[in-house]
mmCIF file of the C-alpha atoms, coordinates in Angstrom:
data_MODEL
# 
_entry.id   MODEL 
# 
loop_
_atom_site.group_PDB 
_atom_site.id 
_atom_site.type_symbol 
_atom_site.label_atom_id 
_atom_site.label_alt_id 
_atom_site.label_comp_id 
_atom_site.label_asym_id 
_atom_site.label_entity_id 
_atom_site.label_seq_id 
_atom_site.pdbx_PDB_ins_code 
_atom_site.Cartn_x 
_atom_site.Cartn_y 
_atom_site.Cartn_z 
_atom_site.occupancy 
_atom_site.B_iso_or_equiv 
_atom_site.pdbx_formal_charge 
_atom_site.auth_seq_id 
_atom_site.auth_comp_id 
_atom_site.auth_asym_id 
_atom_site.auth_atom_id 
_atom_site.pdbx_PDB_model_num 
ATOM 1   C CA . MET A 1 1   ? 6.501   27.567  -11.834 1.00 0.00 ? 1   MET A CA 1 
ATOM 2   C CA . GLU A 1 2   ? 5.968   23.842  -11.282 1.00 0.00 ? 2   GLU A CA 1 
ATOM 3   C CA . VAL A 1 3   ? 5.534   22.247  -7.904  1.00 0.00 ? 3   VAL A CA 1 
ATOM 4   C CA . ASN A 1 4   ? 7.128   18.853  -7.450  1.00 0.00 ? 4   ASN A CA 1 
ATOM 5   C CA . GLU A 1 5   ? 4.808   16.387  -5.786  1.00 0.00 ? 5   GLU A CA 1 
ATOM 6   C CA . VAL A 1 6   ? 6.390   14.334  -3.058  1.00 0.00 ? 6   VAL A CA 1 
ATOM 7   C CA . ALA A 1 7   ? 5.635   10.630  -3.319  1.00 0.00 ? 7   ALA A CA 1 
ATOM 8   C CA . ALA A 1 8   ? 4.167   9.023   -0.214  1.00 0.00 ? 8   ALA A CA 1 
ATOM 9   C CA . VAL A 1 9   ? 6.872   7.178   1.698   1.00 0.00 ? 9   VAL A CA 1 
ATOM 10  C CA . LYS A 1 10  ? 5.931   3.769   3.054   1.00 0.00 ? 10  LYS A CA 1 
ATOM 11  C CA . GLN A 1 11  ? 6.201   4.125   6.811   1.00 0.00 ? 11  GLN A CA 1 
ATOM 12  C CA . LYS A 1 12  ? 7.454   1.307   9.016   1.00 0.00 ? 12  LYS A CA 1 
ATOM 13  C CA . ILE A 1 13  ? 4.482   0.412   11.190  1.00 0.00 ? 13  ILE A CA 1 
ATOM 14  C CA . HIS A 1 14  ? 5.408   -0.945  14.628  1.00 0.00 ? 14  HIS A CA 1 
ATOM 15  C CA . VAL A 1 15  ? 2.114   -2.798  15.153  1.00 0.00 ? 15  VAL A CA 1 
ATOM 16  C CA . LYS A 1 16  ? 0.515   -5.667  13.251  1.00 0.00 ? 16  LYS A CA 1 
ATOM 17  C CA . LYS A 1 17  ? -3.035  -6.783  12.631  1.00 0.00 ? 17  LYS A CA 1 
ATOM 18  C CA . GLY A 1 18  ? -4.356  -8.511  15.762  1.00 0.00 ? 18  GLY A CA 1 
ATOM 19  C CA . ASP A 1 19  ? -2.048  -6.689  18.217  1.00 0.00 ? 19  ASP A CA 1 
ATOM 20  C CA . MET A 1 20  ? -3.486  -5.158  21.382  1.00 0.00 ? 20  MET A CA 1 
ATOM 21  C CA . VAL A 1 21  ? -2.678  -1.428  21.443  1.00 0.00 ? 21  VAL A CA 1 
ATOM 22  C CA . MET A 1 22  ? -3.437  1.642   23.540  1.00 0.00 ? 22  MET A CA 1 
ATOM 23  C CA . VAL A 1 23  ? -4.087  5.103   22.098  1.00 0.00 ? 23  VAL A CA 1 
ATOM 24  C CA . ILE A 1 24  ? -1.606  7.530   23.674  1.00 0.00 ? 24  ILE A CA 1 
ATOM 25  C CA . THR A 1 25  ? -2.733  10.864  22.156  1.00 0.00 ? 25  THR A CA 1 
ATOM 26  C CA . GLY A 1 26  ? -5.847  12.420  20.665  1.00 0.00 ? 26  GLY A CA 1 
ATOM 27  C CA . LYS A 1 27  ? -9.519  12.343  21.605  1.00 0.00 ? 27  LYS A CA 1 
ATOM 28  C CA . ASP A 1 28  ? -9.440  8.592   22.337  1.00 0.00 ? 28  ASP A CA 1 
ATOM 29  C CA . ALA A 1 29  ? -6.298  8.679   24.517  1.00 0.00 ? 29  ALA A CA 1 
ATOM 30  C CA . GLY A 1 30  ? -6.219  5.863   27.077  1.00 0.00 ? 30  GLY A CA 1 
ATOM 31  C CA . LYS A 1 31  ? -8.502  3.501   25.150  1.00 0.00 ? 31  LYS A CA 1 
ATOM 32  C CA . LYS A 1 32  ? -7.331  -0.047  24.405  1.00 0.00 ? 32  LYS A CA 1 
ATOM 33  C CA . GLY A 1 33  ? -8.307  -2.168  21.446  1.00 0.00 ? 33  GLY A CA 1 
ATOM 34  C CA . LYS A 1 34  ? -7.272  -4.749  18.880  1.00 0.00 ? 34  LYS A CA 1 
ATOM 35  C CA . VAL A 1 35  ? -5.770  -3.651  15.541  1.00 0.00 ? 35  VAL A CA 1 
ATOM 36  C CA . LEU A 1 36  ? -8.245  -4.566  12.790  1.00 0.00 ? 36  LEU A CA 1 
ATOM 37  C CA . GLU A 1 37  ? -6.417  -3.145  9.752   1.00 0.00 ? 37  GLU A CA 1 
ATOM 38  C CA . VAL A 1 38  ? -3.039  -1.584  8.942   1.00 0.00 ? 38  VAL A CA 1 
ATOM 39  C CA . PHE A 1 39  ? -2.388  0.894   6.099   1.00 0.00 ? 39  PHE A CA 1 
ATOM 40  C CA . PRO A 1 40  ? 1.437   1.164   5.785   1.00 0.00 ? 40  PRO A CA 1 
ATOM 41  C CA . LYS A 1 41  ? 1.367   3.547   2.796   1.00 0.00 ? 41  LYS A CA 1 
ATOM 42  C CA . LYS A 1 42  ? -0.782  6.008   4.736   1.00 0.00 ? 42  LYS A CA 1 
ATOM 43  C CA . GLY A 1 43  ? 0.799   5.308   8.142   1.00 0.00 ? 43  GLY A CA 1 
ATOM 44  C CA . ARG A 1 44  ? -2.584  4.623   9.727   1.00 0.00 ? 44  ARG A CA 1 
ATOM 45  C CA . VAL A 1 45  ? -4.283  1.819   11.664  1.00 0.00 ? 45  VAL A CA 1 
ATOM 46  C CA . VAL A 1 46  ? -7.905  0.897   12.432  1.00 0.00 ? 46  VAL A CA 1 
ATOM 47  C CA . ILE A 1 47  ? -8.528  -0.106  16.045  1.00 0.00 ? 47  ILE A CA 1 
ATOM 48  C CA . GLU A 1 48  ? -11.574 -1.934  17.387  1.00 0.00 ? 48  GLU A CA 1 
ATOM 49  C CA . LYS A 1 49  ? -14.071 0.425   19.139  1.00 0.00 ? 49  LYS A CA 1 
ATOM 50  C CA . VAL A 1 50  ? -11.737 3.455   18.818  1.00 0.00 ? 50  VAL A CA 1 
ATOM 51  C CA . ASN A 1 51  ? -12.272 6.617   16.711  1.00 0.00 ? 51  ASN A CA 1 
ATOM 52  C CA . ILE A 1 52  ? -15.911 5.826   15.962  1.00 0.00 ? 52  ILE A CA 1 
ATOM 53  C CA . VAL A 1 53  ? -17.440 7.976   13.193  1.00 0.00 ? 53  VAL A CA 1 
ATOM 54  C CA . LYS A 1 54  ? -20.966 8.128   11.788  1.00 0.00 ? 54  LYS A CA 1 
ATOM 55  C CA . ARG A 1 55  ? -21.525 7.360   8.105   1.00 0.00 ? 55  ARG A CA 1 
ATOM 56  C CA . HIS A 1 56  ? -24.708 8.569   6.419   1.00 0.00 ? 56  HIS A CA 1 
ATOM 57  C CA . THR A 1 57  ? -25.616 5.988   3.766   1.00 0.00 ? 57  THR A CA 1 
ATOM 58  C CA . LYS A 1 58  ? -28.169 6.380   0.993   1.00 0.00 ? 58  LYS A CA 1 
ATOM 59  C CA . PRO A 1 59  ? -30.488 3.458   0.320   1.00 0.00 ? 59  PRO A CA 1 
ATOM 60  C CA . SER A 1 60  ? -29.126 1.190   -2.430  1.00 0.00 ? 60  SER A CA 1 
ATOM 61  C CA . GLN A 1 61  ? -29.766 -2.307  -3.765  1.00 0.00 ? 61  GLN A CA 1 
ATOM 62  C CA . SER A 1 62  ? -27.200 -3.814  -1.429  1.00 0.00 ? 62  SER A CA 1 
ATOM 63  C CA . MET A 1 63  ? -28.374 -1.699  1.537   1.00 0.00 ? 63  MET A CA 1 
ATOM 64  C CA . PRO A 1 64  ? -32.116 -0.993  1.001   1.00 0.00 ? 64  PRO A CA 1 
ATOM 65  C CA . GLN A 1 65  ? -32.562 0.603   4.430   1.00 0.00 ? 65  GLN A CA 1 
ATOM 66  C CA . GLY A 1 66  ? -29.793 3.209   4.258   1.00 0.00 ? 66  GLY A CA 1 
ATOM 67  C CA . GLY A 1 67  ? -29.427 5.338   7.384   1.00 0.00 ? 67  GLY A CA 1 
ATOM 68  C CA . ILE A 1 68  ? -26.696 6.326   9.806   1.00 0.00 ? 68  ILE A CA 1 
ATOM 69  C CA . PHE A 1 69  ? -24.068 3.722   10.697  1.00 0.00 ? 69  PHE A CA 1 
ATOM 70  C CA . GLU A 1 70  ? -21.160 3.879   13.132  1.00 0.00 ? 70  GLU A CA 1 
ATOM 71  C CA . LYS A 1 71  ? -17.780 2.472   12.129  1.00 0.00 ? 71  LYS A CA 1 
ATOM 72  C CA . GLU A 1 72  ? -14.131 2.692   13.124  1.00 0.00 ? 72  GLU A CA 1 
ATOM 73  C CA . ALA A 1 73  ? -12.004 5.219   11.225  1.00 0.00 ? 73  ALA A CA 1 
ATOM 74  C CA . PRO A 1 74  ? -8.213  4.979   10.808  1.00 0.00 ? 74  PRO A CA 1 
ATOM 75  C CA . ILE A 1 75  ? -5.910  6.915   13.144  1.00 0.00 ? 75  ILE A CA 1 
ATOM 76  C CA . ALA A 1 76  ? -2.208  7.713   12.790  1.00 0.00 ? 76  ALA A CA 1 
ATOM 77  C CA . SER A 1 77  ? 0.035   4.835   13.829  1.00 0.00 ? 77  SER A CA 1 
ATOM 78  C CA . SER A 1 78  ? 2.218   7.283   15.783  1.00 0.00 ? 78  SER A CA 1 
ATOM 79  C CA . ASN A 1 79  ? -0.725  7.838   18.160  1.00 0.00 ? 79  ASN A CA 1 
ATOM 80  C CA . VAL A 1 80  ? -0.786  4.208   19.331  1.00 0.00 ? 80  VAL A CA 1 
ATOM 81  C CA . MET A 1 81  ? 1.576   2.071   21.379  1.00 0.00 ? 81  MET A CA 1 
ATOM 82  C CA . LEU A 1 82  ? 1.708   -1.687  21.699  1.00 0.00 ? 82  LEU A CA 1 
ATOM 83  C CA . PHE A 1 83  ? 0.131   -3.008  24.911  1.00 0.00 ? 83  PHE A CA 1 
ATOM 84  C CA . CYS A 1 84  ? 1.978   -5.974  26.462  1.00 0.00 ? 84  CYS A CA 1 
ATOM 85  C CA . THR A 1 85  ? -0.492  -8.379  28.072  1.00 0.00 ? 85  THR A CA 1 
ATOM 86  C CA . GLU A 1 86  ? 2.267   -10.002 30.176  1.00 0.00 ? 86  GLU A CA 1 
ATOM 87  C CA . CYS A 1 87  ? 3.314   -6.866  32.082  1.00 0.00 ? 87  CYS A CA 1 
ATOM 88  C CA . ASN A 1 88  ? 0.059   -4.891  31.448  1.00 0.00 ? 88  ASN A CA 1 
ATOM 89  C CA . LYS A 1 89  ? 1.958   -1.818  30.231  1.00 0.00 ? 89  LYS A CA 1 
ATOM 90  C CA . VAL A 1 90  ? 2.373   0.042   26.968  1.00 0.00 ? 90  VAL A CA 1 
ATOM 91  C CA . THR A 1 91  ? 5.756   -0.709  25.469  1.00 0.00 ? 91  THR A CA 1 
ATOM 92  C CA . ARG A 1 92  ? 8.049   -0.187  22.541  1.00 0.00 ? 92  ARG A CA 1 
ATOM 93  C CA . VAL A 1 93  ? 9.028   -3.148  20.397  1.00 0.00 ? 93  VAL A CA 1 
ATOM 94  C CA . SER A 1 94  ? 12.521  -4.507  19.840  1.00 0.00 ? 94  SER A CA 1 
ATOM 95  C CA . MET A 1 95  ? 13.530  -7.230  17.420  1.00 0.00 ? 95  MET A CA 1 
ATOM 96  C CA . LYS A 1 96  ? 15.563  -10.248 18.490  1.00 0.00 ? 96  LYS A CA 1 
ATOM 97  C CA . VAL A 1 97  ? 17.154  -12.687 16.055  1.00 0.00 ? 97  VAL A CA 1 
ATOM 98  C CA . THR A 1 98  ? 16.821  -16.330 17.065  1.00 0.00 ? 98  THR A CA 1 
ATOM 99  C CA . GLU A 1 99  ? 17.429  -19.590 15.245  1.00 0.00 ? 99  GLU A CA 1 
ATOM 100 C CA . ALA A 1 100 ? 13.726  -19.566 14.292  1.00 0.00 ? 100 ALA A CA 1 
ATOM 101 C CA . GLY A 1 101 ? 14.060  -16.076 12.757  1.00 0.00 ? 101 GLY A CA 1 
ATOM 102 C CA . LYS A 1 102 ? 13.214  -12.573 13.933  1.00 0.00 ? 102 LYS A CA 1 
ATOM 103 C CA . VAL A 1 103 ? 10.836  -12.227 16.874  1.00 0.00 ? 103 VAL A CA 1 
ATOM 104 C CA . ARG A 1 104 ? 9.321   -9.119  18.442  1.00 0.00 ? 104 ARG A CA 1 
ATOM 105 C CA . VAL A 1 105 ? 10.207  -8.534  22.096  1.00 0.00 ? 105 VAL A CA 1 
ATOM 106 C CA . CYS A 1 106 ? 8.594   -6.322  24.762  1.00 0.00 ? 106 CYS A CA 1 
ATOM 107 C CA . LYS A 1 107 ? 11.091  -3.634  25.843  1.00 0.00 ? 107 LYS A CA 1 
ATOM 108 C CA . LYS A 1 108 ? 9.677   -3.504  29.403  1.00 0.00 ? 108 LYS A CA 1 
ATOM 109 C CA . CYS A 1 109 ? 9.570   -7.179  30.424  1.00 0.00 ? 109 CYS A CA 1 
ATOM 110 C CA . GLY A 1 110 ? 11.598  -8.924  27.683  1.00 0.00 ? 110 GLY A CA 1 
ATOM 111 C CA . VAL A 1 111 ? 8.859   -11.434 26.778  1.00 0.00 ? 111 VAL A CA 1 
ATOM 112 C CA . ASN A 1 112 ? 8.495   -12.539 23.152  1.00 0.00 ? 112 ASN A CA 1 
ATOM 113 C CA . LEU A 1 113 ? 5.380   -10.994 21.640  1.00 0.00 ? 113 LEU A CA 1 
ATOM 114 C CA . PRO A 1 114 ? 3.124   -13.482 19.866  1.00 0.00 ? 114 PRO A CA 1 
ATOM 115 C CA . ASP A 1 115 ? 2.882   -13.338 16.083  1.00 0.00 ? 115 ASP A CA 1 
ATOM 116 C CA . LYS A 1 116 ? -0.832  -12.901 15.349  1.00 0.00 ? 116 LYS A CA 1 
ATOM 117 C CA . LYS A 1 117 ? -0.830  -14.181 11.751  1.00 0.00 ? 117 LYS A CA 1 
# 
């Protein structure tokens, strides 16, 4: 009996690199940080100073010291919400079509969210 493998579905991520977000669930709930990386195929994001893990590294030519290093690990994008700096609240994102194109809008205060790229 064969098992069909399900292909990973690219998830629509509601945050972009450079956005300020707040973690809403999990061990780091309530922490705020900037999005450093987004992985749409995996549905995960890396946030500055959130979900810190320790990596044990062997000495190598590029890293002769080796040792234990702390770095940010990805967390599920569903566990974060965009943080609006205008109204200082976590918010959902809506899209508004203008003559300049699509812009992201804060659902709470209606302010256009800056494009970080």
